[in-house]
A tleap script that builds the chain and sets N, CA, C and O, in Angstrom:
source leaprc.protein.ff14SB
mol = sequence {
  NMET ALA LYS THR LEU ASN VAL GLU LEU VAL
  ALA VAL GLU GLU LYS VAL TRP SER GLY GLU
  ALA THR MET LEU ILE ALA ARG THR THR GLU
  GLY GLU LEU GLY VAL LEU PRO GLY HIE ALA
  PRO LEU LEU GLY GLN LEU ALA ASP PRO GLY
  ILE VAL ARG ILE LYS ARG ASP GLY ASP ARG
  GLU LEU VAL TYR ARG VAL ASN GLY GLY PHE
  LEU SER VAL THR GLY GLU GLY ALA THR VAL
  LEU ALA GLU SER CYS GLU PRO ALA GLU ALA
  ALA SER ALA ALA GLY CHIE
}
set mol.1.N position { 78.319 115.329 -105.492 }
set mol.1.CA position { 78.999 114.181 -106.075 }
set mol.1.C position { 80.479 114.512 -106.288 }
set mol.1.O position { 80.820 115.597 -106.758 }
set mol.2.N position { 81.331 113.585 -105.945 }
set mol.2.CA position { 82.773 113.773 -106.095 }
set mol.2.C position { 83.150 113.751 -107.574 }
set mol.2.O position { 82.477 113.125 -108.393 }
set mol.3.N position { 84.234 114.444 -107.895 }
set mol.3.CA position { 84.729 114.427 -109.271 }
set mol.3.C position { 85.181 113.013 -109.612 }
set mol.3.O position { 85.646 112.265 -108.753 }
set mol.4.N position { 85.032 112.669 -110.884 }
set mol.4.CA position { 85.466 111.349 -111.331 }
set mol.4.C position { 86.422 111.489 -112.503 }
set mol.4.O position { 86.549 112.545 -113.122 }
set mol.5.N position { 87.079 110.391 -112.773 }
set mol.5.CA position { 88.088 110.285 -113.813 }
set mol.5.C position { 87.586 109.283 -114.837 }
set mol.5.O position { 87.175 108.184 -114.466 }
set mol.6.N position { 87.607 109.634 -116.111 }
set mol.6.CA position { 87.232 108.693 -117.160 }
set mol.6.C position { 88.423 107.768 -117.407 }
set mol.6.O position { 89.502 108.227 -117.782 }
set mol.7.N position { 88.225 106.463 -117.195 }
set mol.7.CA position { 89.316 105.492 -117.310 }
set mol.7.C position { 88.990 104.461 -118.380 }
set mol.7.O position { 87.866 103.965 -118.462 }
set mol.8.N position { 89.983 104.147 -119.192 }
set mol.8.CA position { 89.880 103.050 -120.152 }
set mol.8.C position { 91.059 102.115 -119.941 }
set mol.8.O position { 92.206 102.554 -119.852 }
set mol.9.N position { 90.766 100.824 -119.862 }
set mol.9.CA position { 91.795 99.788 -119.751 }
set mol.9.C position { 91.689 98.947 -121.006 }
set mol.9.O position { 90.681 98.281 -121.241 }
set mol.10.N position { 92.752 98.983 -121.818 }
set mol.10.CA position { 92.729 98.341 -123.129 }
set mol.10.C position { 93.906 97.384 -123.246 }
set mol.10.O position { 95.049 97.747 -122.969 }
set mol.11.N position { 93.610 96.150 -123.663 }
set mol.11.CA position { 94.663 95.177 -123.987 }
set mol.11.C position { 94.808 95.160 -125.508 }
set mol.11.O position { 94.020 95.783 -126.219 }
set mol.12.N position { 95.798 94.458 -125.993 }
set mol.12.CA position { 96.085 94.447 -127.427 }
set mol.12.C position { 94.850 94.084 -128.252 }
set mol.12.O position { 94.602 94.701 -129.288 }
set mol.13.N position { 94.081 93.104 -127.814 }
set mol.13.CA position { 92.985 92.590 -128.629 }
set mol.13.C position { 91.608 93.108 -128.255 }
set mol.13.O position { 90.656 92.890 -129.004 }
set mol.14.N position { 91.465 93.801 -127.097 }
set mol.14.CA position { 90.125 94.195 -126.676 }
set mol.14.C position { 90.134 95.321 -125.640 }
set mol.14.O position { 91.127 95.547 -124.948 }
set mol.15.N position { 89.008 96.014 -125.556 }
set mol.15.CA position { 88.809 96.970 -124.478 }
set mol.15.C position { 88.348 96.157 -123.273 }
set mol.15.O position { 87.305 95.507 -123.331 }
set mol.16.N position { 89.112 96.185 -122.181 }
set mol.16.CA position { 88.830 95.375 -121.011 }
set mol.16.C position { 87.813 96.046 -120.101 }
set mol.16.O position { 86.889 95.397 -119.612 }
set mol.17.N position { 87.981 97.349 -119.872 }
set mol.17.CA position { 87.064 98.071 -118.983 }
set mol.17.C position { 87.079 99.546 -119.349 }
set mol.17.O position { 88.109 100.100 -119.733 }
set mol.18.N position { 85.912 100.170 -119.222 }
set mol.18.CA position { 85.802 101.587 -119.465 }
set mol.18.C position { 84.725 102.141 -118.544 }
set mol.18.O position { 83.650 101.555 -118.420 }
set mol.19.N position { 85.012 103.274 -117.892 }
set mol.19.CA position { 84.005 103.860 -117.024 }
set mol.19.C position { 84.575 104.965 -116.164 }
set mol.19.O position { 85.703 105.415 -116.364 }
set mol.20.N position { 83.773 105.397 -115.200 }
set mol.20.CA position { 84.163 106.456 -114.281 }
set mol.20.C position { 84.791 105.861 -113.033 }
set mol.20.O position { 84.340 104.832 -112.529 }
set mol.21.N position { 85.842 106.521 -112.532 }
set mol.21.CA position { 86.538 106.066 -111.329 }
set mol.21.C position { 86.895 107.280 -110.483 }
set mol.21.O position { 86.989 108.402 -110.981 }
set mol.22.N position { 87.090 107.033 -109.196 }
set mol.22.CA position { 87.523 108.114 -108.315 }
set mol.22.C position { 89.044 108.196 -108.281 }
set mol.22.O position { 89.606 109.246 -107.969 }
set mol.23.N position { 89.719 107.070 -108.607 }
set mol.23.CA position { 91.185 107.043 -108.596 }
set mol.23.C position { 91.681 105.842 -109.396 }
set mol.23.O position { 91.036 104.794 -109.433 }
set mol.24.N position { 92.821 106.011 -110.025 }
set mol.24.CA position { 93.504 104.932 -110.734 }
set mol.24.C position { 94.893 104.802 -110.131 }
set mol.24.O position { 95.596 105.798 -109.959 }
set mol.25.N position { 95.288 103.575 -109.809 }
set mol.25.CA position { 96.622 103.328 -109.258 }
set mol.25.C position { 97.309 102.310 -110.162 }
set mol.25.O position { 96.759 101.244 -110.438 }
set mol.26.N position { 98.512 102.644 -110.618 }
set mol.26.CA position { 99.245 101.749 -111.513 }
set mol.26.C position { 100.720 101.737 -111.138 }
set mol.26.O position { 101.273 102.753 -110.716 }
set mol.27.N position { 101.357 100.565 -111.297 }
set mol.27.CA position { 102.800 100.475 -111.092 }
set mol.27.C position { 103.488 100.743 -112.418 }
set mol.27.O position { 103.249 100.060 -113.414 }
set mol.28.N position { 104.345 101.751 -112.409 }
set mol.28.CA position { 105.126 102.076 -113.598 }
set mol.28.C position { 106.591 101.734 -113.326 }
set mol.28.O position { 106.953 101.333 -112.220 }
set mol.29.N position { 107.413 101.898 -114.338 }
set mol.29.CA position { 108.844 101.636 -114.144 }
set mol.29.C position { 109.468 102.645 -113.186 }
set mol.29.O position { 110.565 102.417 -112.677 }
set mol.30.N position { 108.777 103.760 -112.935 }
set mol.30.CA position { 109.266 104.790 -112.014 }
set mol.30.C position { 108.696 104.621 -110.603 }
set mol.30.O position { 109.069 105.365 -109.696 }
set mol.31.N position { 107.794 103.647 -110.409 }
set mol.31.CA position { 107.166 103.413 -109.111 }
set mol.31.C position { 105.658 103.456 -109.227 }
set mol.31.O position { 105.105 103.641 -110.310 }
set mol.32.N position { 104.993 103.278 -108.074 }
set mol.32.CA position { 103.539 103.283 -108.072 }
set mol.32.C position { 103.019 104.709 -108.221 }
set mol.32.O position { 103.552 105.645 -107.625 }
set mol.33.N position { 101.973 104.858 -109.024 }
set mol.33.CA position { 101.453 106.176 -109.348 }
set mol.33.C position { 99.944 106.191 -109.122 }
set mol.33.O position { 99.228 105.311 -109.601 }
set mol.34.N position { 99.468 107.193 -108.391 }
set mol.34.CA position { 98.038 107.377 -108.190 }
set mol.34.C position { 97.553 108.539 -109.029 }
set mol.34.O position { 98.169 109.605 -109.040 }
set mol.35.N position { 96.452 108.338 -109.730 }
set mol.35.CA position { 95.901 109.377 -110.605 }
set mol.35.C position { 94.501 109.740 -110.101 }
set mol.35.O position { 93.625 108.880 -109.996 }
set mol.36.N position { 94.307 111.005 -109.796 }
set mol.36.CA position { 93.018 111.541 -109.363 }
set mol.36.C position { 92.481 112.466 -110.445 }
set mol.36.O position { 93.238 112.892 -111.317 }
set mol.37.N position { 91.181 112.790 -110.407 }
set mol.37.CA position { 90.656 113.759 -111.374 }
set mol.37.C position { 91.466 115.057 -111.327 }
set mol.37.O position { 91.797 115.541 -110.245 }
set mol.38.N position { 91.783 115.618 -112.485 }
set mol.38.CA position { 92.558 116.847 -112.554 }
set mol.38.C position { 94.067 116.638 -112.551 }
set mol.38.O position { 94.818 117.613 -112.507 }
set mol.39.N position { 94.527 115.392 -112.596 }
set mol.39.CA position { 95.965 115.092 -112.599 }
set mol.39.C position { 96.628 115.715 -113.831 }
set mol.39.O position { 96.015 115.798 -114.895 }
set mol.40.N position { 97.854 116.140 -113.684 }
set mol.40.CA position { 98.616 116.694 -114.807 }
set mol.40.C position { 98.823 115.616 -115.876 }
set mol.40.O position { 98.966 114.440 -115.542 }
set mol.41.N position { 98.839 115.999 -117.144 }
set mol.41.CA position { 99.079 115.034 -118.216 }
set mol.41.C position { 100.444 114.358 -118.061 }
set mol.41.O position { 101.423 114.984 -117.654 }
set mol.42.N position { 100.483 113.068 -118.395 }
set mol.42.CA position { 101.749 112.329 -118.344 }
set mol.42.C position { 101.650 111.079 -119.189 }
set mol.42.O position { 100.559 110.647 -119.563 }
set mol.43.N position { 102.802 110.505 -119.485 }
set mol.43.CA position { 102.904 109.222 -120.168 }
set mol.43.C position { 103.916 108.403 -119.401 }
set mol.43.O position { 105.052 108.839 -119.217 }
set mol.44.N position { 103.523 107.213 -118.947 }
set mol.44.CA position { 104.425 106.367 -118.174 }
set mol.44.C position { 104.427 104.945 -118.708 }
set mol.44.O position { 103.424 104.472 -119.243 }
set mol.45.N position { 105.555 104.266 -118.561 }
set mol.45.CA position { 105.671 102.867 -118.972 }
set mol.45.C position { 105.273 101.993 -117.790 }
set mol.45.O position { 105.771 102.186 -116.681 }
set mol.46.N position { 104.375 101.030 -118.019 }
set mol.46.CA position { 103.923 100.141 -116.953 }
set mol.46.C position { 105.015 99.156 -116.570 }
set mol.46.O position { 105.779 98.695 -117.418 }
set mol.47.N position { 105.077 98.837 -115.273 }
set mol.47.CA position { 105.990 97.799 -114.796 }
set mol.47.C position { 105.535 96.464 -115.391 }
set mol.47.O position { 104.346 96.264 -115.640 }
set mol.48.N position { 106.468 95.568 -115.612 }
set mol.48.CA position { 106.153 94.293 -116.246 }
set mol.48.C position { 106.678 93.149 -115.393 }
set mol.48.O position { 107.894 92.966 -115.338 }
set mol.49.N position { 105.835 92.367 -114.725 }
set mol.49.CA position { 104.382 92.507 -114.649 }
set mol.49.C position { 103.999 93.604 -113.660 }
set mol.49.O position { 104.810 94.034 -112.840 }
set mol.50.N position { 102.760 94.040 -113.754 }
set mol.50.CA position { 102.292 95.104 -112.870 }
set mol.50.C position { 100.841 94.905 -112.476 }
set mol.50.O position { 100.157 94.003 -112.958 }
set mol.51.N position { 100.399 95.772 -111.591 }
set mol.51.CA position { 99.020 95.756 -111.110 }
set mol.51.C position { 98.404 97.120 -111.397 }
set mol.51.O position { 99.045 98.153 -111.202 }
set mol.52.N position { 97.166 97.116 -111.857 }
set mol.52.CA position { 96.391 98.340 -112.043 }
set mol.52.C position { 95.145 98.212 -111.168 }
set mol.52.O position { 94.415 97.224 -111.250 }
set mol.53.N position { 94.915 99.219 -110.334 }
set mol.53.CA position { 93.728 99.228 -109.470 }
set mol.53.C position { 92.864 100.419 -109.851 }
set mol.53.O position { 93.349 101.545 -109.972 }
set mol.54.N position { 91.582 100.155 -110.037 }
set mol.54.CA position { 90.622 101.196 -110.388 }
set mol.54.C position { 89.650 101.317 -109.223 }
set mol.54.O position { 88.856 100.413 -108.963 }
set mol.55.N position { 89.726 102.451 -108.523 }
set mol.55.CA position { 88.835 102.679 -107.385 }
set mol.55.C position { 87.586 103.373 -107.882 }
set mol.55.O position { 87.645 104.357 -108.619 }
set mol.56.N position { 86.437 102.829 -107.455 }
set mol.56.CA position { 85.148 103.385 -107.856 }
set mol.56.C position { 84.438 103.914 -106.626 }
set mol.56.O position { 84.979 103.848 -105.523 }
set mol.57.N position { 83.238 104.437 -106.799 }
set mol.57.CA position { 82.477 104.978 -105.673 }
set mol.57.C position { 82.412 103.988 -104.518 }
set mol.57.O position { 82.295 102.780 -104.722 }
set mol.58.N position { 82.491 104.522 -103.299 }
set mol.58.CA position { 82.451 103.660 -102.126 }
set mol.58.C position { 83.730 102.860 -102.015 }
set mol.58.O position { 84.820 103.374 -102.269 }
set mol.59.N position { 83.596 101.602 -101.635 }
set mol.59.CA position { 84.767 100.734 -101.449 }
set mol.59.C position { 85.007 99.820 -102.642 }
set mol.59.O position { 85.842 98.918 -102.569 }
set mol.60.N position { 84.291 100.039 -103.736 }
set mol.60.CA position { 84.442 99.153 -104.887 }
set mol.60.C position { 85.778 99.405 -105.582 }
set mol.60.O position { 86.156 100.548 -105.837 }
set mol.61.N position { 86.477 98.324 -105.878 }
set mol.61.CA position { 87.773 98.417 -106.537 }
set mol.61.C position { 87.930 97.274 -107.529 }
set mol.61.O position { 87.617 96.126 -107.215 }
set mol.62.N position { 88.413 97.587 -108.719 }
set mol.62.CA position { 88.727 96.585 -109.730 }
set mol.62.C position { 90.238 96.453 -109.773 }
set mol.62.O position { 90.956 97.452 -109.755 }
set mol.63.N position { 90.724 95.211 -109.829 }
set mol.63.CA position { 92.164 94.974 -109.836 }
set mol.63.C position { 92.510 94.086 -111.029 }
set mol.63.O position { 91.879 93.054 -111.257 }
set mol.64.N position { 93.530 94.511 -111.788 }
set mol.64.CA position { 93.968 93.765 -112.969 }
set mol.64.C position { 95.475 93.574 -112.937 }
set mol.64.O position { 96.218 94.445 -112.486 }
set mol.65.N position { 95.914 92.409 -113.426 }
set mol.65.CA position { 97.336 92.163 -113.659 }
set mol.65.C position { 97.603 92.539 -115.112 }
set mol.65.O position { 96.874 92.124 -116.013 }
set mol.66.N position { 98.648 93.321 -115.331 }
set mol.66.CA position { 98.981 93.722 -116.691 }
set mol.66.C position { 100.432 93.362 -116.984 }
set mol.66.O position { 101.268 93.312 -116.082 }
set mol.67.N position { 100.711 93.118 -118.235 }
set mol.67.CA position { 102.071 92.865 -118.689 }
set mol.67.C position { 102.384 93.855 -119.795 }
set mol.67.O position { 101.709 93.894 -120.824 }
set mol.68.N position { 103.416 94.654 -119.572 }
set mol.68.CA position { 103.852 95.615 -120.578 }
set mol.68.C position { 102.811 96.667 -120.878 }
set mol.68.O position { 101.640 96.515 -120.529 }
set mol.69.N position { 103.235 97.721 -121.517 }
set mol.69.CA position { 102.311 98.746 -121.957 }
set mol.69.C position { 102.585 100.101 -121.344 }
set mol.69.O position { 103.650 100.342 -120.776 }
set mol.70.N position { 101.602 100.984 -121.467 }
set mol.70.CA position { 101.765 102.374 -121.064 }
set mol.70.C position { 100.530 102.895 -120.350 }
set mol.70.O position { 99.430 102.365 -120.505 }
set mol.71.N position { 100.735 103.945 -119.563 }
set mol.71.CA position { 99.672 104.699 -118.919 }
set mol.71.C position { 99.710 106.099 -119.494 }
set mol.71.O position { 100.753 106.753 -119.477 }
set mol.72.N position { 98.574 106.567 -120.004 }
set mol.72.CA position { 98.476 107.913 -120.554 }
set mol.72.C position { 97.418 108.679 -119.771 }
set mol.72.O position { 96.283 108.224 -119.632 }
set mol.73.N position { 97.804 109.853 -119.260 }
set mol.73.CA position { 96.865 110.712 -118.540 }
set mol.73.C position { 96.750 112.016 -119.309 }
set mol.73.O position { 97.752 112.663 -119.616 }
set mol.74.N position { 95.500 112.398 -119.619 }
set mol.74.CA position { 95.230 113.656 -120.314 }
set mol.74.C position { 94.171 114.421 -119.531 }
set mol.74.O position { 93.714 113.964 -118.483 }
set mol.75.N position { 93.790 115.571 -120.035 }
set mol.75.CA position { 92.732 116.342 -119.407 }
set mol.75.C position { 91.388 115.632 -119.442 }
set mol.75.O position { 90.506 115.941 -118.640 }
set mol.76.N position { 91.218 114.694 -120.351 }
set mol.76.CA position { 89.963 113.956 -120.477 }
set mol.76.C position { 89.895 112.726 -119.588 }
set mol.76.O position { 88.800 112.233 -119.317 }
set mol.77.N position { 91.034 112.215 -119.124 }
set mol.77.CA position { 91.027 111.012 -118.295 }
set mol.77.C position { 92.325 110.241 -118.408 }
set mol.77.O position { 93.367 110.792 -118.762 }
set mol.78.N position { 92.241 108.949 -118.098 }
set mol.78.CA position { 93.425 108.088 -118.109 }
set mol.78.C position { 93.152 106.841 -118.938 }
set mol.78.O position { 92.062 106.271 -118.890 }
set mol.79.N position { 94.157 106.428 -119.698 }
set mol.79.CA position { 94.065 105.219 -120.500 }
set mol.79.C position { 95.251 104.325 -120.182 }
set mol.79.O position { 96.399 104.771 -120.181 }
set mol.80.N position { 94.962 103.056 -119.912 }
set mol.80.CA position { 96.001 102.051 -119.712 }
set mol.80.C position { 96.011 101.189 -120.961 }
set mol.80.O position { 95.013 100.548 -121.290 }
set mol.81.N position { 97.151 101.175 -121.663 }
set mol.81.CA position { 97.323 100.359 -122.865 }
set mol.81.C position { 98.293 99.242 -122.516 }
set mol.81.O position { 99.499 99.468 -122.429 }
set mol.82.N position { 97.766 98.027 -122.314 }
set mol.82.CA position { 98.584 96.902 -121.868 }
set mol.82.C position { 98.746 95.870 -122.972 }
set mol.82.O position { 97.864 95.693 -123.813 }
set mol.83.N position { 99.892 95.189 -122.957 }
set mol.83.CA position { 100.092 94.093 -123.901 }
set mol.83.C position { 99.150 92.943 -123.578 }
set mol.83.O position { 98.585 92.324 -124.479 }
set mol.84.N position { 98.980 92.655 -122.271 }
set mol.84.CA position { 98.005 91.662 -121.838 }
set mol.84.C position { 97.443 92.088 -120.494 }
set mol.84.O position { 98.079 92.827 -119.742 }
set mol.85.N position { 96.241 91.611 -120.205 }
set mol.85.CA position { 95.542 92.055 -119.005 }
set mol.85.C position { 94.599 90.950 -118.545 }
set mol.85.O position { 93.925 90.321 -119.361 }
set mol.86.N position { 94.553 90.715 -117.229 }
set mol.86.CA position { 93.607 89.740 -116.680 }
set mol.86.C position { 93.167 90.202 -115.292 }
set mol.86.O position { 93.941 90.833 -114.572 }
set mol.87.N position { 91.939 89.890 -114.921 }
set mol.87.CA position { 91.473 90.266 -113.574 }
set mol.87.C position { 92.326 89.591 -112.503 }
set mol.87.O position { 92.778 88.459 -112.679 }
set mol.88.N position { 92.539 90.286 -111.404 }
set mol.88.CA position { 93.302 89.751 -110.272 }
set mol.88.C position { 92.455 89.875 -109.023 }
set mol.88.O position { 91.576 90.735 -108.947 }
set mol.89.N position { 92.708 89.038 -108.059 }
set mol.89.CA position { 92.006 89.130 -106.785 }
set mol.89.C position { 92.563 90.295 -106.007 }
set mol.89.O position { 93.781 90.443 -105.907 }
set mol.90.N position { 91.693 91.136 -105.449 }
set mol.90.CA position { 92.116 92.317 -104.698 }
set mol.90.C position { 93.019 91.951 -103.526 }
set mol.90.O position { 93.994 92.650 -103.252 }
set mol.91.N position { 92.700 90.855 -102.829 }
set mol.91.CA position { 93.488 90.449 -101.657 }
set mol.91.C position { 94.908 90.044 -102.058 }
set mol.91.O position { 95.873 90.405 -101.384 }
set mol.92.N position { 95.033 89.289 -103.164 }
set mol.92.CA position { 96.359 88.847 -103.572 }
set mol.92.C position { 97.170 89.974 -104.171 }
set mol.92.O position { 98.399 89.936 -104.129 }
set mol.93.N position { 96.509 90.982 -104.729 }
set mol.93.CA position { 97.207 92.105 -105.349 }
set mol.93.C position { 97.616 93.166 -104.329 }
set mol.93.O position { 98.450 94.020 -104.629 }
set mol.94.N position { 97.039 93.120 -103.131 }
set mol.94.CA position { 97.311 94.154 -102.134 }
set mol.94.C position { 98.783 94.207 -101.738 }
set mol.94.O position { 99.278 95.267 -101.353 }
set mol.95.N position { 99.475 93.104 -101.824 }
set mol.95.CA position { 100.878 93.061 -101.449 }
set mol.95.C position { 101.811 93.633 -102.490 }
set mol.95.O position { 103.005 93.773 -102.226 }
set mol.96.N position { 101.307 93.968 -103.666 }
set mol.96.CA position { 102.153 94.479 -104.762 }
set mol.96.C position { 102.281 95.961 -104.703 }
set mol.96.O position { 102.954 96.556 -105.545 }
savepdb mol mol.pdb
quit
């Protein structure tokens, strides 16, 4: 089994998604960032508006539109703290 990353996606009022992922991709103010298991710790500011993609086993992918917030990566996993968050269509988000 491939290594996984513990990911939490949290908006101001609720936990939107939590689980295991093979990769997290987020647009920050510094550019698009891919996070794999074992990634070095970091704190980044999310682009506003931005897209967060959570890749899961196989070809499954969750895509969310986020506004404002931060991405935190630690030895335990990655947390996206967004001001607001809503599901996005994978096809429409692919161009971002």
